[in-house]
C-alpha positions as CSV (number, residue, x, y, z in Angstrom):
1,X,-43.6,20.7,-45.1
2,X,-40.9,18.1,-46.2
3,X,-42.1,14.4,-45.4
4,X,-39.4,12.4,-43.8
5,X,-39.0,8.7,-43.5
6,X,-37.1,7.5,-40.2
7,X,-34.8,4.3,-41.0
8,X,-32.6,2.6,-37.4
9,X,-29.1,2.1,-37.7
10,X,-28.6,-1.5,-39.2
11,X,-26.2,-4.2,-37.9
12,X,-25.3,-7.6,-39.0
13,X,-26.9,-9.5,-36.4
14,X,-24.3,-12.3,-34.4
15,X,-25.5,-15.8,-33.9
16,X,-26.6,-16.5,-30.1
17,X,-24.5,-19.5,-28.5
18,X,-26.2,-20.9,-25.6
19,X,-23.2,-20.3,-23.0
20,X,-23.2,-19.1,-19.3
21,X,-23.8,-15.8,-18.8
22,X,-20.8,-14.7,-15.8
23,X,-20.8,-11.1,-15.9
24,X,-22.4,-7.8,-15.4
25,X,-20.8,-5.4,-18.1
26,X,-20.1,-1.5,-18.6
27,X,-19.2,-0.1,-22.3
28,X,-18.3,3.3,-22.6
29,X,-15.7,6.4,-22.1
30,X,-14.8,8.5,-19.3
31,X,-16.8,11.3,-20.5
32,X,-17.9,12.7,-17.2
33,X,-21.9,12.3,-18.2
34,X,-21.5,8.7,-18.0
35,X,-20.6,8.5,-14.5
36,X,-18.5,5.1,-14.4
37,X,-18.0,5.3,-10.8
38,X,-21.3,4.4,-10.5
39,X,-20.8,1.1,-11.8
40,X,-17.4,0.4,-9.6
41,X,-20.1,1.6,-6.8
42,X,-22.8,-1.2,-7.8
43,X,-20.0,-4.0,-7.9
44,X,-18.8,-3.1,-4.3
45,X,-22.3,-3.4,-3.6
46,X,-22.8,-6.7,-5.0
47,X,-19.2,-9.0,-4.3
48,X,-21.1,-12.2,-5.2
49,X,-21.6,-10.9,-8.9
50,X,-18.3,-10.4,-11.0
51,X,-18.5,-6.7,-13.2
52,X,-16.5,-5.8,-16.2
53,X,-16.0,-2.5,-17.1
54,X,-14.5,-1.6,-20.1
55,X,-13.8,2.2,-20.2
56,X,-11.8,4.1,-23.0
57,X,-10.4,7.3,-21.8
58,X,-10.8,10.7,-23.7
59,X,-7.6,12.3,-22.2
60,X,-5.7,9.9,-19.7
61,X,-5.9,12.6,-17.2
62,X,-6.1,12.1,-13.3
63,X,-9.4,11.1,-12.9
64,X,-9.6,8.2,-15.3
65,X,-6.5,7.5,-13.6
66,X,-7.9,7.3,-10.3
67,X,-11.0,5.4,-11.6
68,X,-8.5,2.5,-12.7
69,X,-7.1,3.0,-9.2
70,X,-10.3,2.3,-7.3
71,X,-11.4,-0.6,-10.0
72,X,-8.2,-2.2,-8.5
73,X,-9.4,-2.3,-5.0
74,X,-12.7,-4.4,-6.0
75,X,-11.9,-8.0,-6.3
76,X,-15.1,-8.7,-8.4
77,X,-14.1,-5.9,-11.0
78,X,-12.5,-6.4,-14.2
79,X,-11.1,-3.2,-15.5
80,X,-10.4,-3.1,-19.6
81,X,-9.2,0.0,-21.1
82,X,-9.7,-0.9,-24.7
83,X,-11.4,-3.1,-26.8
84,X,-11.8,-3.2,-30.7
85,X,-15.3,-2.4,-32.3
86,X,-14.8,-5.7,-34.2
87,X,-14.1,-7.5,-31.0
88,X,-16.9,-6.3,-28.8
89,X,-19.4,-8.5,-29.5
90,X,-17.3,-11.2,-27.3
91,X,-17.5,-9.2,-24.6
92,X,-21.2,-8.5,-24.8
93,X,-22.0,-12.5,-25.3
94,X,-21.0,-13.4,-21.9
95,X,-22.6,-10.6,-20.0
96,X,-26.1,-11.1,-17.9
97,X,-26.8,-7.3,-18.2
98,X,-25.5,-4.1,-19.6
99,X,-25.6,-1.6,-17.1
100,X,-25.4,2.5,-18.2
101,X,-24.9,5.0,-15.9
102,X,-25.4,8.2,-17.7
103,X,-27.6,10.8,-16.6
104,X,-28.2,11.8,-20.3
105,X,-27.8,10.3,-23.6
106,X,-29.4,10.0,-26.9
107,X,-29.8,6.4,-28.4
108,X,-26.3,5.0,-27.0
109,X,-24.8,2.4,-29.8
110,X,-24.3,-0.3,-26.8
111,X,-28.2,-0.2,-25.9
112,X,-28.0,-1.6,-29.8
113,X,-25.0,-4.0,-29.7
114,X,-26.9,-5.1,-25.9
115,X,-30.0,-6.2,-27.9
116,X,-28.2,-7.7,-30.9
117,X,-26.4,-10.0,-28.6
118,X,-29.7,-10.7,-26.5
119,X,-28.3,-8.5,-23.1
120,X,-31.1,-7.1,-20.9
121,X,-30.3,-3.5,-20.5
122,X,-30.1,-1.7,-16.9
123,X,-30.1,2.3,-17.2
124,X,-29.9,4.4,-14.5
125,X,-31.9,7.8,-16.6
126,X,-31.5,7.1,-20.4
127,X,-34.7,5.3,-21.8
128,X,-34.9,6.7,-25.4
129,X,-38.7,6.7,-26.5
130,X,-39.3,4.4,-23.2
131,X,-37.9,1.5,-25.6
132,X,-36.8,-0.2,-22.3
133,X,-40.5,-0.4,-21.5
134,X,-42.2,-0.7,-24.8
135,X,-39.9,-3.9,-25.5
136,X,-38.8,-5.1,-22.1
137,X,-35.7,-4.8,-23.1
138,X,-34.8,-4.0,-19.6
139,X,-35.0,-1.5,-16.5
140,X,-34.9,2.0,-16.4
141,X,-34.1,3.7,-13.0
142,X,-35.4,6.9,-13.9
143,X,-32.1,8.8,-12.1
144,X,-32.7,7.0,-8.6
145,X,-29.5,5.3,-7.6
146,X,-31.5,3.6,-5.1
147,X,-33.4,1.7,-7.6
148,X,-30.0,0.9,-9.8
149,X,-29.0,-1.3,-7.1
150,X,-32.9,-2.4,-6.4
151,X,-33.5,-3.4,-10.3
152,X,-29.6,-5.2,-10.5
153,X,-30.6,-7.6,-7.5
154,X,-33.8,-8.0,-9.4
155,X,-32.4,-8.6,-12.4
156,X,-30.1,-11.4,-10.9
157,X,-32.4,-13.0,-8.5
158,X,-33.9,-16.0,-10.0
159,X,-32.0,-15.4,-13.2
160,X,-34.8,-12.6,-14.4
161,X,-32.5,-11.0,-16.7
162,X,-32.8,-14.2,-19.1
163,X,-36.6,-13.0,-20.4
164,X,-35.2,-9.3,-20.8
165,X,-32.5,-10.6,-22.6
166,X,-34.7,-12.6,-25.1
167,X,-37.2,-9.8,-25.6
168,X,-33.8,-7.8,-26.5
169,X,-32.7,-10.0,-28.8
170,X,-36.3,-9.9,-30.5
171,X,-36.2,-6.2,-30.6
172,X,-32.8,-6.0,-32.4
173,X,-34.4,-8.5,-34.9
174,X,-37.4,-6.4,-35.8
175,X,-35.6,-3.3,-35.8
176,X,-32.0,-3.2,-36.5
177,X,-31.3,-6.2,-38.6
178,X,-29.2,-5.2,-41.6
179,X,-30.9,-7.1,-44.2
180,X,-34.0,-5.4,-43.2
181,X,-32.7,-2.1,-43.2
182,X,-30.9,-2.4,-46.6
183,X,-34.7,-3.9,-47.8
184,X,-35.7,-0.3,-46.5
185,X,-33.1,1.8,-48.1
186,X,-33.9,-0.4,-51.6
187,X,-37.5,0.0,-51.4
188,X,-37.2,4.5,-50.3
189,X,-34.6,4.7,-53.1
190,X,-36.9,2.8,-56.0
191,X,-39.3,5.5,-54.7
192,X,-37.6,8.2,-55.0
193,X,-36.2,7.2,-58.3
194,X,-39.9,6.9,-59.7
195,X,-40.7,9.8,-58.3
196,X,-38.4,12.0,-61.0
């Protein structure tokens, strides 16, 4: 048997600024499995909250154009086609909650980005290794569309998302801080060199 050692993705953690969070965020591609139309429906159901969707296209087909047209009918929703990776944190910083509407994914990079910026996660069905529950970084709806709305309202009511925001940042500081990850690699490589 080959012995393995798992090292999580490392990220430079941005500083957390005290600012008023004012939007609910969705970030991804218009991949059918990601179901961005669920986010639009959530925005329709909650007209008193502001929603931001950053949705890049795979092929700029009619389905994507229809998504944009539908988003333009929702007054409390802002549709952004693309944000460069080095500017994305500025959007996460203003978010109360990151919403993931996918039917299935591995461990989305957006989850790590949200945690890095101290943002609660609301997931329709994605919860790798149960980390949302284990570290209290957010809520998982187990593929139940009614729960998506219920849990969104729960997080927003009385600003409950703030506690999850704090937990999300603690999770990143523990598992994804690039300075700690670099140390893990250094230790591992030292062991490998000594083993030769």
